[in-house]
C-alpha positions in Angstrom: 187.6 58.1 169.3 191.0 58.0 167.3 191.3 57.6 163.8 192.6 54.0 164.5 189.6 52.9 166.4 187.3 54.5 163.9 189.3 52.5 161.4 188.6 49.2 162.9 184.9 49.8 163.4 184.1 50.6 159.8 186.3 47.2 158.7 184.2 45.3 161.1 180.6 47.0 160.0 182.1 46.5 156.2 182.9 42.4 157.1 179.4 42.1 158.6 177.7 43.9 155.7 179.9 41.7 153.3 179.0 38.6 155.1 175.1 39.3 155.0 175.4 39.8 151.3 177.5 36.7 151.0 174.7 34.6 152.8 172.0 36.2 150.6 173.6 34.9 147.5 174.5 31.3 148.5 172.4 28.4 147.0 170.1 26.6 149.4 172.4 23.7 149.5 174.6 26.2 151.9 172.1 25.7 154.8 170.2 23.0 156.4 168.7 20.6 153.7 164.9 21.5 153.4 162.7 18.5 153.5 159.9 18.0 151.1 158.0 14.8 151.3 157.5 13.4 147.8 155.0 10.9 146.4 155.1 9.4 142.9 153.9 6.4 141.0 156.7 4.2 139.5 156.1 4.8 135.8 158.0 6.5 133.1 156.0 9.7 133.0 157.7 10.6 136.4 161.3 10.6 134.9 162.1 14.1 135.7 162.0 12.9 139.5 164.1 9.8 138.9 166.9 12.4 137.0 167.3 14.8 139.6 167.3 12.7 142.2 169.5 10.1 140.2 172.0 12.7 139.1 172.3 14.1 142.9 171.2 17.4 141.8 168.4 17.7 144.5 170.7 16.9 147.3 173.3 19.5 145.8 170.7 22.0 145.5 170.1 21.5 149.4 166.7 19.5 149.0 166.4 16.5 151.3 163.9 14.6 148.8 161.6 11.6 151.1 160.3 9.6 148.3 157.4 7.1 148.5 156.3 5.0 145.7 152.2 4.5 145.2 150.6 2.0 142.8 147.7 4.5 141.7 147.2 7.9 142.0 143.8 7.8 143.8 146.1 6.2 146.6 148.3 9.4 146.5 145.5 11.6 146.8 144.5 9.9 149.8 148.0 10.7 151.2 148.1 14.2 150.1 144.5 14.4 151.8 145.9 13.4 155.4 148.8 15.9 155.3 151.5 13.3 154.9 152.8 14.3 151.3 154.2 17.8 150.2 154.9 17.3 146.8 153.2 14.5 144.4 154.1 13.3 140.9 150.7 12.5 140.0 148.3 12.3 136.9 146.5 15.2 136.2 143.6 13.5 136.7 143.7 12.4 140.3 145.0 16.3 140.9 141.8 17.5 139.6 139.7 14.8 141.6 141.6 15.8 144.8 141.3 19.7 144.2 137.5 18.7 144.0 137.6 17.2 147.2 139.0 20.1 149.0 143.0 19.1 148.9 144.7 22.2 148.6 147.4 21.7 146.2 148.9 23.4 142.9 150.3 22.1 139.6 153.1 23.6 139.2 154.8 21.8 136.2 154.0 19.3 133.5 155.9 16.2 132.9 154.6 14.9 129.8 151.9 14.7 127.3 150.0 12.2 125.0 151.2 9.4 127.4 148.4 6.9 127.0 148.4 4.4 124.2 146.0 1.3 123.9 147.6 -2.1 123.2 146.1 -5.2 122.4 147.1 -8.7 122.4 146.2 -11.9 120.4 142.8 -12.2 119.3 142.1 -8.8 120.3 145.0 -6.8 118.1 144.1 -9.3 115.3 140.4 -8.5 115.6 140.7 -4.8 115.2 143.7 -4.9 112.6 141.0 -6.9 110.3 138.2 -4.7 111.0 137.6 -1.4 109.1 137.5 0.6 112.5 138.2 -0.3 116.1 134.6 -0.4 117.0 133.9 -3.1 114.5 137.1 -5.0 115.8 135.8 -4.9 119.1 132.3 -5.9 118.2 134.3 -8.8 116.1 135.8 -10.0 118.9 132.9 -10.4 121.1 130.9 -12.2 118.4 134.0 -14.6 118.1 134.7 -15.1 121.4 131.2 -14.9 123.3 132.4 -12.2 125.6 133.6 -8.3 125.4 137.3 -7.7 125.3 138.8 -7.4 129.0 140.6 -4.2 128.7 142.9 -3.2 131.9 143.7 0.2 133.0 144.9 2.0 136.4 142.0 2.8 138.6 138.8 5.0 137.8 139.7 8.4 137.9 143.3 7.9 136.7 144.5 9.6 133.3 144.9 6.1 131.5 141.2 5.3 132.6 139.8 8.5 131.5 141.7 8.3 128.3 140.3 5.1 127.6 136.9 6.2 128.3 136.9 9.1 126.3 138.4 7.3 123.5 135.6 5.0 123.4 132.6 7.2 123.7 134.0 10.4 121.6 136.4 9.0 119.3 136.0 5.5 118.4 132.4 5.3 119.4 132.6 1.8 121.1 129.8 1.1 123.3 130.1 0.2 126.8 128.3 -3.4 126.1 131.5 -4.4 123.9 134.0 -3.4 126.6 134.7 -4.6 130.0 137.2 -2.3 131.6 139.1 -3.7 134.6 141.0 -1.2 136.8 144.2 -2.3 138.7 147.9 -1.4 139.8 150.5 -1.0 137.3 152.3 -4.0 138.2 149.5 -6.0 138.5 148.1 -4.7 135.1 151.5 -5.8 133.2 151.2 -9.5 134.7 147.4 -9.6 133.5 148.4 -8.6 130.2 151.5 -10.8 129.6 149.7 -14.1 131.0 146.6 -13.1 129.0 144.1 -12.3 131.9 143.2 -9.3 129.9 142.8 -8.8 126.3 144.4 -5.4 126.2 145.3 -2.5 128.3 145.3 1.5 128.2 148.2 1.9 129.7 151.8 4.0 129.3 155.4 3.0 128.8 157.2 1.2 129.8 154.3 -1.5 129.6 153.7 -0.6 126.1 157.2 -1.5 124.8 157.9 -4.0 127.2 155.1 -6.5 126.1 155.7 -5.9 122.6 159.3 -7.3 123.2 157.8 -10.3 125.0 154.5 -11.1 122.9 154.9 -11.3 119.2 151.2 -10.9 118.7 150.9 -7.9 121.0 150.4 -4.4 118.8 149.1 -0.8 119.5 145.4 -0.7 118.7 145.2 3.1 119.2 148.3 5.4 119.3 149.2 7.9 121.8 147.7 11.1 120.6 144.6 9.5 119.0 142.7 8.5 121.9 142.8 12.0 123.7 144.8 14.4 121.8 147.5 16.7 123.5 146.3 14.8 126.4 147.5 16.2 129.8 149.3 13.6 131.5 151.6 13.2 135.0 152.5 16.8 136.6 154.4 18.1 139.5 151.9 19.0 142.4 152.5 20.8 145.6 150.5 21.2 148.4 149.6 25.0 149.3 151.0 24.3 152.9 154.5 23.4 151.3 154.4 26.4 149.0 153.6 28.7 151.8 156.4 27.2 154.2 159.1 26.2 152.0 158.6 28.2 148.6 161.9 28.3 148.2 162.7 24.9 148.1 159.4 24.8 145.7 161.1 27.3 143.5 164.2 25.1 143.2 162.5 21.8 142.7 160.9 23.2 139.8 164.2 24.5 138.3 165.5 21.0 138.8 162.3 19.4 137.1 162.9 21.6 134.2 166.7 20.8 133.6 165.6 17.2 133.9 163.2 17.2 131.2 166.0 19.2 128.9 168.5 16.1 130.4 165.7 13.3 129.3 165.3 14.6 126.1 169.0 14.8 125.0 170.4 11.7 127.0 168.3 8.9 126.5 170.8 6.1 127.5 171.7 7.8 131.1 168.2 8.6 131.3 167.3 5.1 130.8 170.0 4.1 133.3 168.3 6.1 135.9 165.0 5.3 135.1 165.9 1.3 134.8 167.3 1.5 138.5 164.3 2.8 140.1 161.4 1.6 138.3 162.7 -1.7 136.2 165.5 -2.9 138.0 165.4 -6.5 137.6 162.0 -6.3 135.6 162.6 -4.3 132.4 165.9 -4.3 130.3 167.9 -1.2 129.9 167.5 -1.7 126.0 163.9 -2.0 126.6 163.4 1.2 128.7 165.4 3.2 126.3 163.2 2.4 123.4 160.1 3.2 125.9 161.4 6.6 126.6 162.1 7.5 123.1 158.6 6.0 121.6 155.6 8.0 120.5 154.1 7.7 123.8 156.7 9.3 125.5 156.6 13.4 124.9 158.5 15.4 128.0 157.4 18.7 128.6 157.5 20.9 131.8 155.8 24.2 130.6 152.2 23.6 132.9 150.5 26.2 130.1 151.0 23.4 127.3 148.2 21.2 129.1 145.8 24.0 130.5 143.4 23.5 127.6 143.4 19.8 127.8 143.3 20.0 131.1 139.7 22.0 131.0 138.9 19.4 128.4 139.5 16.4 130.3 137.6 17.7 133.5 134.5 18.4 131.6 134.5 15.0 130.0 135.5 14.0 134.0 132.1 15.3 135.2 130.0 13.5 132.4 131.2 10.4 134.2 130.2 11.9 137.9 133.9 11.4 138.9 134.5 15.3 139.2 131.0 16.4 141.1 132.3 19.8 141.9 134.0 21.5 138.9 137.4 22.9 139.8 138.6 26.1 138.7 141.5 25.2 136.3 143.1 28.2 136.5 143.0 28.2 140.4 144.7 24.7 140.2 147.8 25.9 138.4 150.7 28.0 139.7 152.5 29.3 136.6 154.8 31.5 138.7 157.1 29.0 139.6 157.8 28.0 136.2 157.7 31.5 134.9 160.4 32.6 137.4 162.7 29.5 136.2 162.1 30.2 132.4 162.9 33.8 133.0 159.5 34.9 132.1 
């Protein structure tokens, strides 16, 4: 073989190896987009999802997110169990219940903590404000109205429902006979509060801020963080099947989730635009949404370690309610590897 031929072979081989090296370092977006079926509840604690899709980050990273909105966590869990979702932006309560029922999923990031507060309207807010304790206020309401106050929340097993029951039993010491809890979807609950069909609600933003902006006699009866201190809230959960088949895509999603958390904290005006576009268009004014995003009931986080201990505490309480009959190994429910890798641990 002549030296010229040998040189051509060497150059061709170098080019091939160079191409492989470039391919190995190309971002996910350089290849065909990876589809992930994502379920979410249209509430503020899912803000990271609205940011990473609204700003186009997911598309740029090569992720094709097929999103589906659900009115409650339990409904989303059914979809996860049937295999029609890969990813769930869902409350930690429903995630634990799903795991206890055999749904193989992992929590890979947290969204918020201390997201639930108790709001009262009219007579209930007045009764509690004029009493020495919430328990006395609830009893005073019952004596004056001939019935216990109706408190709305999301369905049993949801985080707002669990936090309400925890507050009643462990914090405020309010007897079951002094409250009527009504479970419903987020939009029906908001309407019920505004029309007076219920007296109060254990719920999240933006309902807390929106109701106070429209009803002068509405007030926070129990602040976020006092009902269930350091309460775990919404999380980013992924099925084990999705992790096995699309680990790189899940890793990319967690990176974007972390980026979106920082964005939501530092750019409330733009975040309010994105959130309003997805969950509040025609329903919530942008100014109200911005106030909700910066309220005491909106504390964005992303590190799943932040909610490990409080998740164990919540599960223990859910067991007393009979919502979890088979305890979940919380350490097995969480997969910290994705956040650790993204954070450089």
